[in-house]
C-alpha positions as CSV (number, residue, x, y, z in Angstrom):
1,X,10.5,-8.0,12.2
2,X,9.0,-9.4,15.3
3,X,10.7,-10.2,18.4
4,X,10.6,-13.9,18.1
5,X,12.0,-14.9,14.4
6,X,13.6,-12.7,12.8
7,X,15.8,-12.4,9.1
8,X,18.8,-10.8,8.5
9,X,21.0,-10.3,5.7
10,X,25.3,-10.8,6.0
11,X,26.5,-9.7,3.0
12,X,29.3,-7.2,2.2
13,X,27.2,-4.5,0.8
14,X,24.2,-4.8,3.0
15,X,25.2,-5.6,6.6
16,X,25.1,-2.8,9.1
17,X,28.4,-3.9,10.5
18,X,30.4,-3.5,7.1
19,X,33.8,-2.0,7.6
20,X,34.4,-0.9,4.1
21,X,34.1,-4.5,2.4
22,X,36.1,-6.6,4.8
23,X,34.4,-8.0,7.8
24,X,30.8,-8.6,8.5
25,X,29.7,-9.8,11.4
26,X,25.7,-11.2,12.6
27,X,25.0,-11.4,16.3
28,X,21.6,-12.9,16.8
29,X,19.7,-12.3,20.0
30,X,18.1,-15.0,22.4
31,X,15.0,-15.9,20.0
32,X,15.0,-18.3,17.0
33,X,16.7,-16.2,14.2
34,X,17.6,-16.6,10.7
35,X,20.0,-15.0,8.4
36,X,20.6,-15.2,4.9
37,X,24.3,-15.6,3.6
38,X,25.2,-14.5,0.3
39,X,28.8,-14.8,-0.6
40,X,30.5,-11.8,-1.9
41,X,34.7,-11.1,-0.7
42,X,36.2,-10.9,2.2
43,X,35.2,-12.8,5.7
44,X,32.0,-12.7,7.5
45,X,30.9,-14.0,10.8
46,X,27.5,-15.8,12.3
47,X,27.7,-16.2,16.1
48,X,24.8,-17.9,17.2
49,X,23.2,-17.6,20.5
50,X,20.0,-19.3,22.8
51,X,17.3,-20.3,20.6
52,X,17.0,-22.4,17.0
53,X,19.4,-20.4,14.7
54,X,19.1,-20.9,11.4
55,X,21.4,-19.7,8.4
56,X,19.7,-19.7,4.9
57,X,22.0,-20.2,1.7
58,X,19.7,-19.6,-1.3
59,X,22.6,-20.5,-3.8
60,X,24.1,-23.7,-2.6
61,X,23.0,-27.0,-2.7
62,X,23.7,-30.3,-0.7
63,X,26.6,-31.3,-2.9
64,X,28.0,-28.0,-2.8
65,X,27.5,-27.5,0.7
66,X,28.8,-30.9,1.5
67,X,32.2,-30.0,-0.6
68,X,32.6,-26.6,0.6
69,X,31.9,-26.5,4.3
70,X,34.3,-27.6,7.4
71,X,33.4,-28.2,10.6
72,X,34.9,-27.5,13.8
73,X,33.7,-30.6,15.9
74,X,34.6,-34.0,14.1
75,X,32.0,-35.8,16.0
76,X,29.1,-34.5,14.9
77,X,27.9,-35.6,11.6
78,X,25.8,-33.3,9.4
79,X,22.5,-34.4,7.9
80,X,20.5,-33.0,5.3
81,X,16.6,-33.7,4.5
82,X,15.0,-33.9,1.5
83,X,13.8,-30.0,2.1
84,X,17.3,-29.0,2.4
85,X,17.5,-28.3,5.8
86,X,21.0,-29.9,7.2
87,X,21.3,-30.5,11.1
88,X,24.3,-31.7,13.0
89,X,23.9,-34.9,15.0
90,X,26.3,-36.7,17.6
91,X,26.8,-40.4,17.5
92,X,23.8,-41.1,19.8
93,X,22.0,-38.8,17.3
94,X,21.2,-36.1,19.6
95,X,21.0,-32.7,17.7
96,X,23.7,-30.0,18.8
97,X,24.3,-26.2,17.6
98,X,28.0,-26.5,15.5
99,X,30.7,-24.3,14.5
100,X,32.9,-24.5,11.1
101,X,33.6,-22.5,7.8
102,X,32.3,-22.4,4.6
103,X,34.4,-21.3,1.7
104,X,32.7,-19.9,-1.8
105,X,35.6,-18.8,-4.4
106,X,37.0,-15.2,-2.5
107,X,34.3,-15.8,0.1
108,X,34.6,-17.0,3.7
109,X,31.5,-17.6,6.4
110,X,32.9,-18.3,10.0
111,X,30.1,-19.6,12.1
112,X,30.1,-20.7,15.6
113,X,26.3,-21.7,17.4
114,X,24.6,-23.1,14.5
115,X,21.4,-25.1,14.4
116,X,20.3,-25.7,11.1
117,X,21.4,-24.6,7.6
118,X,18.5,-24.0,5.0
119,X,19.6,-24.7,1.2
120,X,18.1,-22.8,-1.8
């Protein structure tokens, strides 16, 4: 991986911070980071930092994302483009990082500082 753009995987059996299948945490650096989330069981956490951090959800489409996602800041609106990239905007049209949670079956992802979600 180069230092400018990294992609890691958050998964209960693949993440280096796995503590016996319970909670996994992804802590990106101060660059543009990407993380792939594959829901399993337990709770996973993504903490975005400086840069344009993106969460990749290869198993979801726009309809399922809208149904399963809860944003913590109700003043932000999520827009999903035709390429499946979801971003968060305020009422003035400015893009923001967001926090929220996504629940799929018995899996839950909690995130903060996320700039975008890339589907499928």
